[in-house]
C-alpha positions in Angstrom: 9.2 7.4 4.8 6.8 4.8 6.2 4.7 5.3 9.2 1.4 5.0 11.0 1.7 1.2 11.4 -0.8 0.0 14.1 -0.8 -3.2 16.0 -2.2 -6.2 14.1 -5.2 -8.2 15.4 -4.6 -11.5 17.1 -4.6 -14.5 14.8 -3.6 -18.2 14.8 0.1 -19.0 15.0 1.6 -19.5 11.5 -1.3 -17.8 9.8 -0.2 -15.2 7.4 -1.9 -11.8 7.9 -2.9 -11.2 4.3 -3.9 -7.6 4.9 -0.6 -6.5 6.4 1.4 -8.5 3.8 -0.6 -6.8 1.0 -0.5 -3.2 2.2 3.3 -3.5 3.0 3.8 -4.8 -0.6 1.9 -1.7 -1.9 3.7 0.7 0.4 7.1 -0.7 -0.6 6.3 -0.3 -4.3 5.1 3.3 -3.9 8.3 4.2 -2.0 10.9 2.3 -4.0 9.5 2.1 -7.5 7.2 5.1 -7.7 9.6 7.2 -5.7 6.9 8.7 -3.4 8.7 10.7 -0.7 6.2 10.1 2.1 4.1 6.9 2.4 2.2 6.4 5.7 -0.1 3.5 6.5 -2.8 3.3 9.2 -5.2 0.5 9.9 -8.7 1.7 9.7 -10.7 1.5 13.0 -14.0 0.9 11.2 -13.8 -1.5 8.3 -14.3 -0.8 5.4 -11.8 0.3 4.3 -9.0 -1.9 5.6 -6.4 0.9 5.6 -5.8 4.6 5.1 -2.7 5.4 3.1 -1.2 8.9 2.9 1.0 9.3 -0.2 2.7 12.6 -0.1 -0.2 15.1 0.0 -3.0 12.7 -0.8 -4.9 10.2 1.4 -6.3 7.1 -0.1 -8.5 4.3 1.2 -7.1 0.8 0.6 -9.2 -2.4 0.6 -7.6 -5.8 0.5 -9.2 -9.0 -1.0 -7.7 -12.4 -1.7 -8.2 -13.1 -5.4 -8.0 -16.9 -4.9 -9.8 -18.4 -2.0 -9.0 -22.1 -2.7 -6.0 -22.2 -5.0 -4.9 -25.7 -3.7 -2.7 -27.8 -5.8 -3.0 -26.0 -9.1 -1.8 -22.7 -7.7 1.4 -24.1 -6.1 2.0 -26.2 -9.2 1.7 -23.2 -11.4 4.1 -21.2 -9.2 6.6 -24.1 -9.3 6.2 -24.4 -13.0 6.9 -20.6 -13.5 10.0 -20.6 -11.4 11.4 -23.7 -13.3 10.5 -22.2 -16.6 12.1 -18.8 -15.8 15.3 -20.4 -14.5 15.5 -22.7 -17.5 15.3 -19.8 -19.9 17.5 -17.3 -18.0 20.1 -19.5 -16.3 20.4 -22.5 -18.5 19.4 -21.0 -21.8 18.1 -24.4 -22.8 15.6 -25.0 -25.6 12.9 -27.7 -25.4 9.4 -28.3 -24.1 9.0 -29.9 -20.7 6.0 -30.8 -18.6 5.5 -31.3 -14.9 3.3 -34.4 -14.6 1.1 -35.1 -11.6 -1.0 -37.9 -10.2 -3.5 -36.9 -7.6 -2.2 -34.0 -5.4 1.4 -34.5 -4.1 2.4 -32.3 -1.2 4.3 -29.4 -2.6 6.6 -27.5 -0.2 5.9 -23.9 0.6 7.6 -21.3 -1.6 11.2 -20.1 -0.8 11.7 -22.9 1.7 14.7 -25.2 1.6 12.5 -28.0 0.3 11.1 -25.8 -2.4 14.5 -24.7 -3.6 15.8 -28.3 -3.5 12.8 -29.4 -5.7 13.6 -26.7 -8.2 17.3 -27.6 -8.3 16.5 -31.2 -9.0 14.2 -30.2 -11.9 16.8 -27.9 -13.4 19.4 -30.6 -13.1 17.2 -32.9 -15.1 16.8 -30.2 -17.7 20.5 -29.7 -18.0 21.1 -33.4 -18.3 18.6 -33.8 -21.1 19.7 -30.9 -23.4 20.7 -33.2 -26.2 17.9 -35.7 -25.8 14.9 -35.5 -28.1 12.4 -36.7 -25.4 12.4 -38.7 -22.1 10.3 -40.8 -19.8 9.1 -39.2 -16.7 11.6 -38.4 -14.0 10.2 -38.6 -10.4 10.5 -35.4 -8.3 8.0 -36.2 -5.5 6.5 -39.6 -4.5 4.2 -40.0 -1.5 0.9 -41.2 -0.3 -0.9 -38.2 -1.6 0.4 -38.4 -5.1 3.4 -38.1 -7.4 5.1 -35.3 -9.3 7.5 -35.8 -12.1 9.1 -34.0 -15.0 9.5 -35.1 -18.6 11.0 -33.7 -21.8 8.4 -33.8 -24.6 10.4 -32.5 -27.5 13.4 -30.3 -28.6 11.5 -27.4 -30.1 10.1 -24.5 -28.0 11.5 -23.2 -24.7 8.9 -23.8 -22.0 7.6 -25.8 -19.0 4.0 -26.6 -18.7 1.7 -28.5 -16.3 -0.2 -31.7 -17.3 -1.8 -34.7 -15.8 -4.6 -33.1 -13.7 -7.7 -31.8 -15.4 -7.7 -28.7 -13.2 -4.1 -27.8 -14.1 -3.9 -25.8 -17.3 -1.2 -24.7 -19.7 0.1 -21.2 -19.6 -2.5 -18.6 -20.7 -5.5 -20.8 -20.1 -6.1 -19.3 -16.6 -7.0 -15.8 -17.9 -10.7 -16.3 -18.3 -11.0 -17.9 -14.8 -8.9 -15.1 -13.3 -11.1 -12.5 -15.0 -14.2 -14.0 -13.3 -12.5 -13.9 -9.9 -11.4 -10.3 -10.4 -14.9 -9.3 -11.6 -16.4 -10.7 -8.5 -13.9 -9.0 -6.2 -14.4 -5.6 -8.0 -18.2 -5.7 -7.8 -18.3 -7.0 -4.2 -15.8 -4.5 -2.8 -17.3 -1.5 -4.7 -20.7 -2.4 -3.3 -19.6 -2.3 0.4 -17.4 0.8 -0.1 -20.3 2.7 -1.8 -22.7 1.9 1.0 -20.3 3.5 3.4 -19.5 6.5 1.2 -15.8 5.9 1.6 -15.0 7.7 -1.7 -16.3 10.9 -0.1 -13.6 10.7 2.6 -10.4 10.5 0.5 -8.7 11.1 -2.9 -9.5 7.7 -4.2 -9.7 4.0 -3.3 -7.0 1.5 -3.9 -8.0 -2.2 -4.4 -5.2 -4.6 -3.4 -5.6 -8.1 -4.9 -3.8 -10.6 -2.8 -2.6 -13.6 -4.9 -2.1 -16.1 -2.1 -0.4 -18.9 -3.9 1.1 -17.4 -7.0 -1.9 -18.2 -9.1 -1.0 -16.0 -12.0 1.9 -13.7 -13.1 1.5 -10.0 -13.5 1.0 -10.2 -17.3 -1.9 -12.6 -17.0 -3.4 -10.5 -14.2 -3.1 -7.4 -16.3 -4.8 -8.9 -19.3 -7.5 -10.4 -17.2 -8.3 -7.1 -15.4 -8.8 -5.3 -18.7 -11.6 -7.8 -19.6 -13.6 -6.9 -16.4 -16.2 -4.1 -16.1 -16.0 -1.2 -13.7 -12.4 -1.7 -12.6 -11.7 2.0 -13.3 -14.1 3.0 -10.5 -11.1 2.5 -8.3 -8.2 4.9 -8.3 -5.7 2.1 -8.5 -5.6 -1.7 -8.5 -2.5 -3.4 -7.1 -1.4 -7.0 -7.5 0.4 -8.3 -4.3 2.0 -11.4 -5.8 5.2 -13.3 -5.3 7.0 -13.8 -2.0 10.5 -12.5 -1.7 13.4 -12.3 0.8 12.6 -8.6 1.3 11.8 -7.8 4.9 8.2 -6.8 5.6 8.7 -3.2 6.8 5.2 -2.5 8.3 4.9 -5.9 9.9 8.3 -7.6 10.4 6.8 -10.8 11.7 5.1 -11.3 8.3 6.7 -12.3 5.0 7.6 -9.6 2.4 6.1 -9.6 -1.1 6.8 -8.0 -4.4 3.9 -6.5 -6.4 2.9 -4.2 -9.2 0.0 -1.8 -10.2 -2.3 -3.4 -12.7 -4.1 -0.1 -13.1 -3.9 3.4 -11.7 -5.2 6.9 -12.5 -1.8 8.2 -11.4 0.3 8.2 -14.5 3.6 8.2 -12.5 2.6 4.9 -10.9 1.5 3.0 -14.0 1.7 2.9 -17.7 -1.0 1.1 -19.6 0.4 -1.8 -21.7 -2.8 -2.3 -23.6 -6.0 -0.5 -24.6 -8.3 -1.4 -21.7 -11.9 -2.4 -22.6 -14.3 -1.4 -19.9 
């Protein structure tokens, strides 16, 4: 059961309310994946924390923070790359190494829009058509005044899609150190303000929700990056509110729904450690 949903604050039209998107993502995961019988969410009247969350018999404070404040082109490019790569491996079963190539910063469509899906379909069509080709020239996907985006087959071995052409865009795995720094800053900053208000004395524990605004990293990268930070286990749980989905936002129907996952939790039923964490 979900409840306690209060009215959201006024905000500009078309501006996503990151707090409600994030806490709905967490509540949905607790209810459907962790099988918690009663999940209730209430907006805190005196921030911090952002929310109070009742989970069965326990009450937690929840604080939301955007892990990437200026993701820009790289974040959307990485998200696009990840979708194309996953579709190539799962749907096509093709082998080969491909690269998305950029010049300047082409305008990428928003995720899950018609234009976004059409862009992915064109890239996958190119991959299908080049299954038997050792390598190719660049095939244009987007051309405009702000820049160009193309796709190219580099070689037959491997089974991946990467990003190239812009210094800030990195191949898969290279973002972990940067993500670790962003997480470390968020952990220290949020812990400081929560300790000053003695929030931990008012509840069973504090949940930190990391909002990945642009699909900056997948859950595996986020998990590995978190274990490199110090002090993350001061929080009861750390949750990654990541990819957009067609799921309806139950707590705030006017906002988009997201899928997410716990990166860490002291509740064993919610999370199983994939690695030995170094604190």
